[in-house]
C-alpha positions as CSV (number, residue, x, y, z in Angstrom):
1,X,2.4,-3.1,23.0
2,X,1.9,-0.4,20.3
3,X,1.4,3.1,21.8
4,X,0.3,6.2,19.8
5,X,3.1,8.1,21.5
6,X,5.8,5.8,19.9
7,X,7.8,7.2,17.0
8,X,7.7,5.7,13.5
9,X,11.2,4.3,14.2
10,X,10.0,2.6,17.5
11,X,6.9,1.1,15.8
12,X,9.1,-0.2,12.9
13,X,11.4,-1.9,15.5
14,X,8.5,-3.4,17.3
15,X,7.0,-4.5,13.9
16,X,10.3,-6.3,13.1
17,X,9.8,-8.5,16.2
18,X,6.1,-9.1,15.5
19,X,6.9,-9.9,11.8
20,X,9.4,-12.6,12.7
21,X,7.2,-14.1,15.4
22,X,4.2,-14.3,13.1
23,X,6.0,-15.7,10.1
24,X,8.0,-18.3,12.2
25,X,4.8,-19.6,13.8
26,X,3.2,-20.7,10.5
27,X,2.7,-24.4,10.1
28,X,3.6,-25.0,6.4
29,X,2.2,-28.6,6.2
30,X,-1.4,-27.7,5.1
31,X,0.0,-25.5,2.3
32,X,2.4,-28.3,1.2
33,X,-0.6,-30.6,1.0
34,X,-2.5,-28.1,-1.1
35,X,0.3,-27.7,-3.7
36,X,0.9,-31.5,-3.9
37,X,-2.8,-31.8,-4.8
38,X,-2.8,-28.6,-7.0
39,X,0.6,-28.5,-8.7
40,X,-0.7,-26.3,-11.5
41,X,-2.0,-23.6,-9.2
42,X,-0.4,-20.2,-9.6
43,X,-0.5,-16.9,-7.6
44,X,-2.3,-18.5,-4.7
45,X,-3.4,-16.3,-1.8
46,X,-4.6,-18.2,1.3
47,X,-6.9,-17.2,4.1
48,X,-5.4,-14.5,6.2
49,X,-4.3,-15.3,9.8
50,X,-4.9,-12.8,12.6
51,X,-2.7,-12.4,15.7
52,X,-3.8,-10.1,18.5
53,X,-0.9,-8.0,19.9
54,X,-2.8,-6.0,22.5
55,X,-6.3,-4.4,22.8
56,X,-5.2,-1.6,20.4
57,X,-3.3,-3.6,17.7
58,X,-3.0,-6.8,15.8
59,X,-1.1,-8.4,13.0
60,X,-2.4,-10.0,9.8
61,X,-0.5,-12.6,7.9
62,X,-1.6,-13.3,4.3
63,X,0.1,-16.6,3.2
64,X,0.8,-16.7,-0.5
65,X,2.9,-18.5,-3.1
66,X,3.5,-18.0,-6.8
67,X,3.4,-21.7,-7.8
68,X,4.2,-25.3,-6.7
69,X,7.8,-24.9,-7.8
70,X,8.1,-21.6,-5.9
71,X,6.7,-23.2,-2.8
72,X,9.0,-26.2,-2.9
73,X,12.0,-24.1,-3.6
74,X,11.4,-21.1,-1.3
75,X,8.7,-22.3,1.1
76,X,5.6,-20.3,1.9
77,X,5.7,-16.6,1.4
78,X,3.5,-14.1,3.2
79,X,2.6,-10.5,3.5
80,X,2.4,-9.4,7.1
81,X,0.7,-6.2,8.2
82,X,0.5,-4.5,11.6
83,X,-2.7,-2.5,12.4
84,X,-2.8,-0.2,15.4
85,X,-5.2,2.4,16.6
86,X,-4.6,6.1,17.0
87,X,-6.8,9.1,17.9
88,X,-7.3,9.7,14.1
89,X,-8.2,6.1,13.3
90,X,-6.4,2.9,12.4
91,X,-2.9,2.9,10.9
92,X,-1.4,0.1,8.9
93,X,2.2,-0.8,8.5
94,X,3.7,-3.1,5.9
95,X,7.3,-4.2,5.4
96,X,9.1,-5.2,2.2
97,X,12.5,-5.6,0.6
98,X,13.8,-2.6,-1.5
99,X,16.5,-3.1,-4.1
100,X,17.0,0.7,-4.1
101,X,18.5,0.6,-0.6
102,X,19.3,-3.1,-0.4
103,X,17.3,-3.4,2.7
104,X,13.8,-3.4,4.2
105,X,11.4,-0.5,3.8
106,X,8.3,0.3,5.9
107,X,5.2,1.8,4.6
108,X,2.7,3.5,7.0
109,X,-0.8,4.0,5.7
110,X,-3.1,6.5,7.4
111,X,-6.8,5.9,8.3
112,X,-7.6,8.7,5.8
113,X,-5.9,6.8,3.0
114,X,-8.3,3.8,3.4
115,X,-11.3,6.2,3.8
116,X,-10.5,7.6,0.4
117,X,-10.0,4.1,-1.0
118,X,-13.4,3.0,0.2
119,X,-15.0,6.1,-1.0
120,X,-13.4,6.5,-4.4
121,X,-12.6,3.0,-5.7
122,X,-14.7,0.6,-3.7
123,X,-17.6,3.1,-3.4
124,X,-18.7,1.4,-0.2
125,X,-18.5,3.5,2.9
126,X,-20.3,0.8,4.9
127,X,-17.4,-1.6,4.5
128,X,-15.5,-2.0,7.7
129,X,-12.1,-0.3,7.7
130,X,-10.2,-3.5,8.3
131,X,-11.9,-5.2,5.3
132,X,-11.0,-2.2,3.1
133,X,-7.4,-2.5,4.1
134,X,-7.2,-6.1,3.1
135,X,-9.1,-5.5,-0.1
136,X,-6.6,-2.8,-1.1
137,X,-3.6,-5.1,-0.7
138,X,-5.3,-8.1,-2.2
139,X,-5.9,-6.0,-5.4
140,X,-2.6,-4.1,-5.5
141,X,0.0,-6.3,-3.8
142,X,2.1,-6.8,-6.9
143,X,1.6,-3.5,-8.6
144,X,3.2,-0.8,-6.5
145,X,5.9,1.3,-8.0
146,X,7.2,4.5,-6.4
147,X,8.2,7.7,-8.2
148,X,9.9,10.8,-6.8
149,X,9.9,14.1,-8.6
150,X,13.7,14.7,-8.2
151,X,14.8,11.6,-6.3
152,X,14.9,11.2,-2.6
153,X,15.8,14.5,-0.8
154,X,15.4,13.5,2.8
155,X,12.4,13.6,5.2
156,X,9.2,15.1,3.7
157,X,10.2,14.2,0.2
158,X,6.9,13.8,-1.7
159,X,6.2,10.7,-3.8
160,X,3.4,8.9,-5.6
161,X,2.8,5.2,-6.2
162,X,1.0,3.8,-9.2
163,X,-1.3,0.8,-8.4
164,X,-3.7,-1.3,-10.4
165,X,-6.6,0.9,-9.4
166,X,-5.2,4.4,-8.9
167,X,-2.5,6.6,-7.4
168,X,-1.3,6.7,-3.8
169,X,0.4,9.8,-2.6
170,X,2.5,10.5,0.5
171,X,5.7,11.8,2.0
172,X,8.9,10.1,3.2
173,X,9.5,9.8,6.9
174,X,13.1,8.9,6.3
175,X,15.2,6.9,3.8
176,X,13.4,3.6,4.5
177,X,10.0,4.7,5.8
178,X,7.1,6.0,3.7
179,X,3.8,7.6,4.9
180,X,0.9,7.1,2.5
181,X,-1.7,9.9,3.0
182,X,-4.3,9.6,0.3
183,X,-5.6,7.6,-2.6
184,X,-7.1,8.8,-5.9
185,X,-8.7,6.3,-8.3
186,X,-8.2,6.6,-12.1
187,X,-11.8,7.6,-12.6
188,X,-11.3,10.7,-10.5
189,X,-8.1,11.5,-12.3
190,X,-9.6,11.3,-15.8
191,X,-12.9,13.0,-15.0
192,X,-13.1,16.4,-16.7
193,X,-15.1,19.0,-14.8
194,X,-15.1,22.1,-17.0
195,X,-17.1,24.1,-14.5
196,X,-14.2,24.1,-12.0
197,X,-11.2,23.0,-14.0
198,X,-7.6,23.4,-12.8
199,X,-4.4,22.5,-14.7
200,X,-2.5,19.4,-13.8
201,X,0.5,21.5,-12.9
202,X,-1.5,23.0,-10.0
203,X,-2.5,19.7,-8.4
204,X,-1.3,18.9,-5.0
205,X,1.0,21.9,-4.4
206,X,1.9,20.3,-1.0
207,X,3.4,17.4,-3.0
208,X,6.0,19.5,-4.7
209,X,4.6,19.8,-8.2
210,X,5.0,16.2,-9.2
211,X,2.2,16.1,-11.6
212,X,4.2,16.6,-14.8
213,X,6.2,13.5,-13.8
214,X,3.0,11.7,-13.0
215,X,1.6,12.5,-16.5
216,X,4.8,11.2,-18.1
217,X,4.7,8.0,-16.2
218,X,1.0,7.4,-16.9
219,X,1.1,8.3,-20.6
220,X,4.2,6.0,-21.2
221,X,3.0,3.0,-19.2
222,X,1.0,0.6,-21.4
223,X,-0.5,-1.1,-18.4
224,X,-2.2,2.1,-17.4
225,X,-2.9,3.3,-20.9
226,X,-4.9,6.3,-19.7
227,X,-5.4,9.6,-21.3
228,X,-5.4,12.5,-18.8
229,X,-6.9,15.8,-19.8
230,X,-5.0,19.0,-19.3
231,X,-8.0,20.5,-17.5
232,X,-9.2,18.4,-14.6
233,X,-10.7,19.4,-11.3
234,X,-8.8,18.1,-8.3
235,X,-10.6,20.1,-5.7
236,X,-11.4,18.0,-2.5
237,X,-9.4,15.1,-3.9
238,X,-7.1,15.0,-0.8
């Protein structure tokens, strides 16, 4: 059972158990048959599988594989997410391997994060929150890259992550746990509102003045290729 009173560490430990149980329960035979029939298929994502944990939480497994060769060599891969309810809405937890720490990291996403994603990128506030969560990871699962202003400095270190569709911002819980708080799409970042403009250096003061680093990353990354004006309004973006 996942309780709101549990700490992030306790939820991560519980997620470890759920993660292993969900992944070990997958029957790989249907996926093997698929790749035998579709040997040229690449970057395949299969129908997500839901497993109820309790009345307040559930896990989602999204089976995937890069190719027939990848499947035959490594077996079926999958992204597993834990969703649980809080008084402030649904939280989502993901787990992945980090080369930086040579171990697993856990990313916690707030309900507010997905509210902003629905509003700013999907522009569909009627979409159920659960669907918006899966839509975000379907579109951004291979694109996340984390940047810290001055490197990791302990709990509450601010960071931002560049995705295919925008920028996710948050703070560190500890050395292997991240808390994503909000999402800003590229359209909002590049929109110049002269009537209430503010300099980039003043954006998100609570995130430790990371905007210069953010500008450098965005201007140097050809995949993003986006020009950012020196005068942009970021009022109400959080």
